[in-house]
MIFIVO-926231 format. One line per field, with one value per residue (C-alpha): residue number from 1; residue in three letters; chain; x, y, z. Coordinates in steps of 0.001 Angstrom, whole numbers. Layout:
k = c(NUM_...) .
r = c(ALA_...) .
c = c(A_...) .
xx = c(X_...) .
yy = c(Y_...) .
zz = c(Z_...) .
END
This chain:
k = c(1_2_3_4_5_6_7_8_9_10_11_12_13_14_15_16_17_18_19_20_21_22_23_24_25_26_27_28_29_30_31_32_33_34_35_36_37_38_39_40_41_42_43_44_45_46_47_48_49_50_51_52_53_54_55_56_57_58_59_60_61_62_63_64_65_66_67_68_69_70_71_72_73_74_75_76_77_78_79_80_81_82_83_84_85_86_87_88_89_90_91_92_93_94_95_96_97_98_99_100_101_102_103_104_105_106_107_108_109_110_111_112_113_114_115_116_117_118_119_120_121_122_123_124_125_126_127_128_129_130_131_132_133_134_135_136_137_138_139_140_141_142_143_144_145_146_147_148_149_150_151_152_153_154_155_156_157_158_159_160_161_162_163_164_165_166_167_168_169_170_171_172_173_174_175_176_177_178_179_180_181_182_183_184_185_186_187_188_189_190_191_192_193_194_195_196_197_198_199_200_201_202_203_204_205_206_207_208_209_210_211_212_213_214_215_216_217_218_219_220_221_222_223_224_225_226_227_228_229_230_231_232_233_234_235_236_237_238_239_240_241_242_243_244_245_246_247_248_249_250_251_252_253_254_255_256_257_258_259_260_261_262_263_264_265_266_267_268_269_270_271_272_273_274_275_276_277_278_279_280_281_282_283_284_285_286_287_288_289_290_291_292_293_294_295_296_297_298_299_300_301_302_303_304_305_306_307_308_309_310_311_312_313_314_315_316_317_318_319_320_321_322_323_324_325_326_327_328_329_330_331_332_333_334_335_336_337_338_339_340_341_342_343_344_345_346_347) .
r = c(UNK_UNK_UNK_UNK_UNK_UNK_UNK_UNK_UNK_UNK_UNK_UNK_UNK_UNK_UNK_UNK_UNK_UNK_UNK_UNK_UNK_UNK_UNK_UNK_UNK_UNK_UNK_UNK_UNK_UNK_UNK_UNK_UNK_UNK_UNK_UNK_UNK_UNK_UNK_UNK_UNK_UNK_UNK_UNK_UNK_UNK_UNK_UNK_UNK_UNK_UNK_UNK_UNK_UNK_UNK_UNK_UNK_UNK_UNK_UNK_UNK_UNK_UNK_UNK_UNK_UNK_UNK_UNK_UNK_UNK_UNK_UNK_UNK_UNK_UNK_UNK_UNK_UNK_UNK_UNK_UNK_UNK_UNK_UNK_UNK_UNK_UNK_UNK_UNK_UNK_UNK_UNK_UNK_UNK_UNK_UNK_UNK_UNK_UNK_UNK_UNK_UNK_UNK_UNK_UNK_UNK_UNK_UNK_UNK_UNK_UNK_UNK_UNK_UNK_UNK_UNK_UNK_UNK_UNK_UNK_UNK_UNK_UNK_UNK_UNK_UNK_UNK_UNK_UNK_UNK_UNK_UNK_UNK_UNK_UNK_UNK_UNK_UNK_UNK_UNK_UNK_UNK_UNK_UNK_UNK_UNK_UNK_UNK_UNK_UNK_UNK_UNK_UNK_UNK_UNK_UNK_UNK_UNK_UNK_UNK_UNK_UNK_UNK_UNK_UNK_UNK_UNK_UNK_UNK_UNK_UNK_UNK_UNK_UNK_UNK_UNK_UNK_UNK_UNK_UNK_UNK_UNK_UNK_UNK_UNK_UNK_UNK_UNK_UNK_UNK_UNK_UNK_UNK_UNK_UNK_UNK_UNK_UNK_UNK_UNK_UNK_UNK_UNK_UNK_UNK_UNK_UNK_UNK_UNK_UNK_UNK_UNK_UNK_UNK_UNK_UNK_UNK_UNK_UNK_UNK_UNK_UNK_UNK_UNK_UNK_UNK_UNK_UNK_UNK_UNK_UNK_UNK_UNK_UNK_UNK_UNK_UNK_UNK_UNK_UNK_UNK_UNK_UNK_UNK_UNK_UNK_UNK_UNK_UNK_UNK_UNK_UNK_UNK_UNK_UNK_UNK_UNK_UNK_UNK_UNK_UNK_UNK_UNK_UNK_UNK_UNK_UNK_UNK_UNK_UNK_UNK_UNK_UNK_UNK_UNK_UNK_UNK_UNK_UNK_UNK_UNK_UNK_UNK_UNK_UNK_UNK_UNK_UNK_UNK_UNK_UNK_UNK_UNK_UNK_UNK_UNK_UNK_UNK_UNK_UNK_UNK_UNK_UNK_UNK_UNK_UNK_UNK_UNK_UNK_UNK_UNK_UNK_UNK_UNK_UNK_UNK_UNK_UNK_UNK_UNK_UNK_UNK_UNK_UNK_UNK_UNK_UNK_UNK_UNK_UNK_UNK_UNK_UNK_UNK_UNK_UNK_UNK_UNK_UNK_UNK_UNK_UNK_UNK_UNK_UNK_UNK_UNK) .
c = c(A_A_A_A_A_A_A_A_A_A_A_A_A_A_A_A_A_A_A_A_A_A_A_A_A_A_A_A_A_A_A_A_A_A_A_A_A_A_A_A_A_A_A_A_A_A_A_A_A_A_A_A_A_A_A_A_A_A_A_A_A_A_A_A_A_A_A_A_A_A_A_A_A_A_A_A_A_A_A_A_A_A_A_A_A_A_A_A_A_A_A_A_A_A_A_A_A_A_A_A_A_A_A_A_A_A_A_A_A_A_A_A_A_A_A_A_A_A_A_A_A_A_A_A_A_A_A_A_A_A_A_A_A_A_A_A_A_A_A_A_A_A_A_A_A_A_A_A_A_A_A_A_A_A_A_A_A_A_A_A_A_A_A_A_A_A_A_A_A_A_A_A_A_A_A_A_A_A_A_A_A_A_A_A_A_A_A_A_A_A_A_A_A_A_A_A_A_A_A_A_A_A_A_A_A_A_A_A_A_A_A_A_A_A_A_A_A_A_A_A_A_A_A_A_A_A_A_A_A_A_A_A_A_A_A_A_A_A_A_A_A_A_A_A_A_A_A_A_A_A_A_A_A_A_A_A_A_A_A_A_A_A_A_A_A_A_A_A_A_A_A_A_A_A_A_A_A_A_A_A_A_A_A_A_A_A_A_A_A_A_A_A_A_A_A_A_A_A_A_A_A_A_A_A_A_A_A_A_A_A_A_A_A_A_A_A_A_A_A_A_A_A_A_A_A_A_A_A_A_A_A_A_A_A_A_A_A_A_A_A_A_A_A_A_A_A_A) .
xx = c(0_1392_2225_-345_470_1845_-743_-445_222_-2841_-3199_-3837_-565_1226_-372_748_4277_4710_3037_352_-3383_-5007_-6349_-2821_-1625_-4576_-3579_-9_-1279_-3789_-2384_-5733_-4349_-794_1254_4433_7579_8835_5538_5442_9043_8216_5272_7455_10220_7679_6107_9510_10218_6967_6703_3549_2286_1984_5477_6409_3218_4035_7451_5890_3404_6231_8331_5502_5682_9462_11908_14080_17851_20250_23561_26747_29564_32920_35071_38312_39666_36322_37961_38937_36726_36810_35383_32825_31625_31722_29396_26977_26834_26152_23226_21909_22207_20384_17547_17172_16994_13779_13789_14085_13983_17573_18676_22327_24641_27871_30845_34555_37888_40769_43564_46052_45540_43925_42433_40594_39213_38076_36363_34412_33623_32141_30102_28740_27980_26027_23324_23324_22597_25756_28894_31244_34486_37792_40555_44157_44724_45649_45244_43177_40728_40561_39749_36968_35491_35563_33757_31067_30627_30035_27231_25631_26844_28461_31393_32493_35881_35941_38647_41381_40810_41371_40448_40492_38490_36626_34956_31806_33143_35388_34172_36438_39006_41375_44325_46981_45553_45375_49070_49980_47887_49786_53080_51939_51127_54455_56445_54614_54758_58206_60734_63424_63892_64610_63436_59813_58435_55387_53606_51466_49603_50574_52164_49132_46664_46573_45135_48102_50521_48855_49208_52939_53146_51270_53448_56661_55523_54799_58219_59949_58180_57698_60076_63092_65196_63147_64037_61242_62265_61239_57724_57332_54838_52900_50071_47793_48983_49721_52776_54527_53590_55029_58291_58667_58086_60434_63202_62644_62851_65910_67913_66802_67201_66392_62958_60541_57351_55309_52263_50523_48224_45548_44691_46401_47833_47730_51030_52878_51265_52277_55891_55968_54490_57066_60151_59062_61394_62548_61506_58680_57789_54699_52291_49504_47206_43997_40421_38963_38784_38969_42741_43377_41114_43127_46374_45155_44057_47503_49290_50976_49106_48947_46281_43842_42625_39227_36733_33180_31562_27961_28155_30179_27653_24677_26189_27454_24011_22542_25298_24819_21068_21574_23977_21424_18541_20246_23006_26789_28104_29667_32736_33422_34093_35444_33552_35930_34593_36023_38002_37463_40374_40692_43194_43843_41714_38587_37962) .
yy = c(0_3417_5947_8751_12087_14763_17310_20613_23475_25668_29338_28295_26350_29428_31671_29288_28974_32746_33566_35861_35618_34155_37633_39061_36337_37116_40809_39853_37571_39972_43389_44611_46651_47785_45268_46099_45183_43013_41078_40522_39299_36853_35468_35109_33297_30941_30267_29359_27065_25057_25001_27089_27125_30936_31793_33480_35560_36748_37887_39753_41505_42512_43918_46018_48274_48312_50951_50098_50473_50113_48766_48799_46273_46654_43515_42582_39783_38651_35531_34169_31570_33428_36642_34746_33089_36475_37922_35000_35420_39150_38402_35829_38177_40893_38505_37455_40977_41344_44960_46521_45690_45336_45872_44726_45966_43947_45106_44231_45811_43831_46378_47884_51627_53579_55936_53028_51968_55528_55757_52547_53562_56887_55257_52701_55360_57327_54653_53386_54586_53044_51292_48632_47719_45897_48422_49319_52132_54950_58752_58870_56353_58276_61500_59752_58267_61684_63259_60553_61005_64728_63787_61452_58157_55918_53749_50517_48810_45040_42496_45177_48573_51929_55593_55235_57956_58722_55496_54466_51145_48142_44556_41544_39600_40918_40569_41031_38074_36054_36732_35630_32497_31645_32157_29950_27112_27388_27539_24533_22351_23121_20384_22933_26721_28308_30923_31989_33716_35965_36459_39603_40956_44591_46751_49067_46605_47412_44001_42241_44587_43717_39994_40478_42592_39957_37140_39034_40015_36383_35157_38070_37369_33606_32000_34282_31464_31730_34322_36140_37162_40357_40027_38906_40836_38581_40884_37874_36183_32469_33025_35306_33000_30017_31803_33221_29856_28117_30628_30326_26543_26477_29124_28572_24950_26122_27496_26037_28052_30270_32428_33153_36128_36693_34643_32830_30219_27637_28975_28442_25023_23996_24944_22750_19861_20299_20564_17965_19193_16515_18696_20868_24144_24538_26422_28578_30256_32278_31294_27863_27365_24282_24830_25276_22326_20031_21405_20502_17040_16430_17760_20513_23153_22773_25359_27706_30866_31643_34506_33423_34937_34116_35894_38785_39469_39229_41651_43964_44359_45186_47718_49463_49689_51192_53789_54763_54926_56564_58577_58360_56980_59352_57116_54957_51461_48030_44739_41818_38376_35151_33399_29793_27379_24505_21674_18481_16556_18747_19525) .
zz = c(0_-959_1759_2300_687_2993_4050_2219_4698_5184_6030_9633_9657_8341_10974_13721_12311_12042_15383_13958_13334_10227_9464_9471_7112_4848_4764_3826_1058_-424_474_1793_4688_5541_7536_9417_7506_10372_10490_6731_6811_9622_7638_4543_6444_8034_4626_3211_6178_5983_2193_1920_-1673_-1916_-647_-3916_-3834_-309_-1467_-4394_-2066_244_-2565_-3968_-911_-541_-1792_-4789_-4468_-7393_-6105_-8162_-7762_-9500_-9330_-11120_-13309_-14812_-16228_-12796_-11109_-7784_-9236_-11296_-8087_-6342_-9009_-8650_-4866_-5245_-7571_-5100_-2105_-4039_-4928_-1291_167_2179_3363_-106_-3793_-4892_-8491_-8715_-11463_-11548_-13618_-13728_-14523_-15956_-16502_-14072_-14671_-11772_-14369_-15993_-12609_-11870_-15240_-14664_-11090_-12211_-14970_-12518_-9902_-12494_-12561_-8938_-5399_-3856_-5105_-3727_-5467_-5356_-6003_-5246_-2762_-5144_-4840_-8052_-6584_-3297_-5156_-7081_-3901_-2220_-5193_-5140_-1401_-1948_-4334_-1787_-3257_-610_-1687_13_-308_-820_124_235_1859_174_637_4427_6132_2894_1830_3689_4944_4323_4265_3951_5940_8569_6216_8876_10802_7595_6978_10497_10040_6846_8663_11565_9179_7366_10612_12084_8972_7559_8317_9077_9133_5782_3312_2883_-225_-583_-3925_-4343_-7360_-6720_-4046_-4309_-2756_944_1817_227_1961_5277_4478_4064_7234_9225_7905_8632_12121_13009_11886_13584_16892_16927_14415_13842_12361_9139_6488_4643_1129_-630_-2113_-5727_-7867_-10258_-11482_-10870_-14057_-14329_-16516_-14017_-11143_-13023_-13806_-10287_-8614_-11072_-10342_-6591_-6577_-8851_-6982_-3364_-2263_1283_284_2849_2404_84_704_-2619_-2064_-4703_-7773_-10639_-8301_-11085_-12457_-9172_-8706_-12232_-11475_-8366_-10379_-13141_-10925_-8334_-5553_-3134_-206_-1586_158_2314_43_1489_-1019_-1245_-2089_-2701_-6467_-8702_-8978_-5257_-4434_-6723_-5269_-1773_-2884_-4416_-1289_-3263_-1269_2513_3330_1623_3384_1845_1983_2977_-124_748_4090_2688_-79_2269_4782_2048_484_3899_4688_1352_1891_5366_3946_1285_3744_6732_5074_5656_8934_11433_11587_8498_9768_8947_8843_9357_8448_9852_7131_6084_6341_3859_4344_2365_4867_4859_1191) .
END
């Protein structure tokens, strides 16, 4: 005998699950009388939880009465998996916003010129209420952010801070702590003291500079027998990463660790695969991507320090909406997210 079909949730079930009356649920469903935003959101969340058949209708009713905010996002390296995933999470966070109707506009920059970034930033700001972007810390960018602020458009820095004291807020990792964490892993896992290399995409990215500072401070305080080399600039290109790692392995037999900050890690990983050093360095890299996942599985990478993109995008959308609604903060702040740690045994 077949099992009985599950009972379809009723309006009474939804009222009980959301802690309101049936009449209130009816008003949310049909928009007959105004309902407090908090109450409507509670009904919607309960409807989603119990699988109520009109959940989508409730969301539509809610959005009809909500303000519309156009949010601009300017990322970099559109061909990289990490930024493609970043863009998808931004779209998802915008679609899930409950307090306002969010229209996301996601763009990218691929060059290295601050003037190009400023041009794209201004074009994006011209059709949005607030902007968040990944950018180097450059005077031209700071001037542009200050001009947008004067016109009532808040700007947020992502992943790497810039325009301190001018931008509305920073959201990302505590990069100094991430650098110290990378150093801790290298110091604990290396078989002996030796040289440690740091790969950065540019000296203009404050977040990458803080990674290097954090790594150096750890070795200076806790493991002074290690030697940290001058940083290698790779412009986040696989070719430069491959050449830099090849040169390091061929000229520094006492290389025991590498922290690869930013993307294009596949070049450095390919160099380690090709040379097959007898005592390979401990490699710590950024972001969980198909390439870094394979590197972990093959024990070429020891640890990945990753940004929790889902949480970052959700909190970013909320912060941007607050800045639009309430105006600029009295003291521009920083939102540090806990980073995710991936190891060969937990991927």
